[in-house]
C-alpha positions in Angstrom: 0.2 -0.2 0.0 0.9 3.5 -0.4 2.7 5.6 2.5 0.7 7.5 4.7 -0.2 10.9 2.6 2.0 13.7 3.0 1.2 17.4 3.0 1.4 19.1 -0.5 1.0 22.8 -1.6 -0.3 21.8 -5.4 -3.7 20.8 -4.4 -4.8 23.2 -1.4 -8.4 22.4 -1.5 -7.9 18.7 -1.1 -6.3 15.4 -1.7 -6.3 13.3 -4.6 -8.5 10.1 -4.2 -6.5 7.5 -6.0 -8.6 4.2 -6.9 -6.7 1.4 -8.7 -7.0 -2.5 -8.1 -3.6 -3.3 -8.9 -1.3 -2.8 -5.9 1.7 -2.0 -7.8 0.5 0.7 -10.1 -1.5 2.3 -7.2 1.6 2.5 -5.1 3.6 3.8 -7.9 0.9 6.3 -8.4 0.8 7.4 -4.9 4.6 7.8 -4.9 4.7 9.7 -8.2 1.9 12.2 -7.0 3.6 12.3 -3.2 7.1 13.4 -5.0 5.2 16.0 -6.9 4.0 17.7 -3.3 0.3 15.9 -3.7 -1.7 14.4 -0.7 -3.1 11.0 -1.8 -5.9 8.8 -0.3 -5.4 5.1 -1.7 -8.0 2.8 -2.3 -7.9 -0.6 -4.0 -11.7 -0.7 -5.2 -14.3 1.8 -6.0 -16.3 0.3 -3.3 -13.9 1.4 -0.5 -13.4 4.8 -2.1 -17.5 5.0 -2.1 -17.0 4.4 1.7 -14.1 7.0 2.2 -16.4 9.6 0.3 -18.9 9.2 2.6 -17.1 10.6 5.5 -14.3 12.5 3.8 -15.8 14.0 0.4 -15.1 17.7 1.6 -11.2 16.8 1.7 -11.1 15.3 -1.8 -10.1 17.8 -4.6 -9.7 15.1 -7.4 -10.9 11.7 -8.2 -8.4 9.3 -10.0 -9.7 6.1 -11.0 -9.1 3.2 -13.1 -12.3 1.9 -14.9 -11.8 -1.9 -14.4 -12.0 -3.3 -10.9 -13.6 -6.0 -8.9 -16.7 -5.4 -6.8 -19.9 -3.9 -6.8 -18.7 -0.6 -8.5 -16.3 -0.1 -11.1 -14.4 3.0 -11.7 -16.9 4.5 -14.1 -19.9 4.1 -11.4 -17.5 5.7 -9.1 -16.9 8.6 -11.5 -20.5 8.9 -12.2 -21.6 8.9 -8.5 -18.9 11.4 -7.6 -19.7 13.7 -10.4 -23.4 13.5 -9.6 -22.8 14.5 -5.8 -19.7 16.9 -6.2 -20.1 18.3 -9.7 -17.5 20.9 -8.9 -14.6 18.5 -8.5 -12.7 17.3 -11.3 -12.4 13.6 -12.3 -9.4 11.6 -14.1 -9.8 8.4 -15.4 -7.2 6.1 -16.6 -7.7 2.6 -18.3 -5.9 0.1 -20.7 -8.9 -1.3 -22.1 -12.0 1.3 -22.3 -12.9 5.0 -22.6 -15.0 7.1 -20.4 -17.9 6.9 -22.9 -17.3 3.4 -23.5 -17.9 2.6 -20.1 -20.9 5.2 -19.4 -19.4 7.8 -17.8 -21.8 10.6 -18.1 -19.7 13.6 -16.7 -16.7 15.5 -18.4 -13.4 13.9 -17.2 -9.8 13.8 -18.0 -8.8 10.6 -19.7 -5.3 9.0 -20.0 -4.9 5.5 -21.7 -2.7 3.0 -19.9 0.4 2.6 -20.3 1.1 5.9 -19.8 4.4 7.8 -19.3 5.3 9.7 -16.4 5.0 13.2 -17.9 1.7 12.3 -19.6 0.3 11.4 -16.1 1.6 14.5 -14.3 0.0 16.4 -17.5 -3.2 15.1 -17.1 -3.6 15.6 -13.5 -2.5 19.1 -14.1 -5.1 19.7 -16.9 -8.0 18.2 -14.6 -7.2 20.5 -11.7 -6.9 23.4 -13.8 -10.1 22.6 -16.0 -12.4 22.8 -12.6 -10.5 26.0 -11.4 -11.7 28.0 -14.4 -15.4 27.0 -14.2 
């Protein structure tokens, strides 16, 4: 699992909720984002992330989720719930198999296809954050 979230100044209004079922990718994502100064909250399933959001949604500034995951919810379901309840918060989706459109995501999102390069990931996170600040 990822280390304990660290303080960061890139996202003053919250942390990044990172949802990925592959433990190696989840850990790598968290390390990358923490090295860039972001605070992260890792979850290995959309179900676990949904439970976290019930108690801590006000702390979350960006949802970063994979689409394909085991459990009752997948990343598309989570993105739709998140976008319905918190439409002012940005969503970033990553997948190697589907697109937001093919998986039924109803909200505007930033999308990155797996496998991604480090620079692409950070650019996409930056773009997602900036997209909601300009609304």
